[in-house]
N, C-alpha and C positions, 0 to 999 in steps of 0.2 A: 287502660290496661294494655300491655304489650302482648302481641300474639306470640305463641310459643314457636320455637325453632325446630320442633320435632320433625317437620317435613323438609326442612332446609338442609343445606350442606354444612359439613363440619368445617371448623377453621383450618384443619389440615388440608382438606380437599380444596378449599378456596385458595390457600397458599399455593398448592400444586398447580391449579389452573392458571393463576396469575403468573407463576414462574414459566409455565409452558408458553403462554401468550407473549410475555415480554421477551423470552428467549427466541421465539419464532420471529418476532418483529426485528430483533437485533440481527439475527442471521439474514433476514431479508434485506436489511440495509447493507450488510457486508457484501452479499452477492450482487446487489444492485450497483454498489460502488465499483466492484471489480468489473462487472459487465460494462458499465458506462465507460470506465477508463480504457478497456480493451476496444470498445466500439469507436473511440475517438482517435483513430490512427492519424498520425501527423506525417505528411509528405510535403517537402518544400523544395524549391529550386536552388536555394542558397546553401552552399556547403557550410558546416559548422566551423567556427574559428578553431585555432589550435587550443588544446587543453591548457588550462591555467595551472601554474605550479602552486600547490597549496602547502602551507606549512602545517605539518601534522605533529601535534603535540603528543604528550604521553597519554596512553590509553587509560580510561577510567578504572579498568581492571583487566586481568588476564582473560576475561570472558568476552572482551570487546574486540572488534576489528574495525579498521578504517574503511568506510564506504566512500569512495572517491566522488568528487563533484563531477558535474556533466553540464553540457549545454542543452537547455530546454528551448522550446519555441513559444513565445507569448507576444502578443501585440504586434505581430508581423516581423519579429526579429528574434535572433538567438539571445537567450538570457542565461547567464551562469547561475547554477544552483550549487552552492558550496557543499563540500563533503561533510561527513559527520561520523561519529562513533556509533556503532550498532552492536547489539548483543549477538554473539555467535549462536547459531542454531545447530546443535549436534546432528550430523547426518545430512546437512544441507550446505550448499555453497552459494555465494552471491554472484550472479551474472550481472555485471555492471550495465548501466544505461549506455547506449551507443547510437551512433548514426550509421546507417547502411546506405551506400551509394547504389541506387537502382535506376537504370536507364538514364533519364535526364534529371532525376531528382534524388533527394535524400529522405529516407524514411527513418523516423525515430523508433528505436526498439527500447522500451522502458526496461529498467533493471528488474530482476526477478530472482526468487529463490529456486534452486534446482537441487534435486536429490543427488548425492554423491554416490 
């Protein structure tokens, strides 16, 4: 014989609790990823090479813009990361990835969305 569920939670309540827990875990992963990326500042002694000329084809739609490529740092050297099409975000602008010369080194400033 199965015990009754009169003292237990309803299916709606169980669904709500699961949604809150899963949503909280997902948000924690996003915050952790952003925090980790920000904490790993890259400063190197070697200037980045000149930008590569990229062939930019046709946009997938009028809602896309070209996000240009940039030089990243991996394995002790500069590595080119090719550009790509990205969806526009109304009210926001893309501040591209760049290298900033500071003192005797070069600091990588990752691209980011900024309010217009």
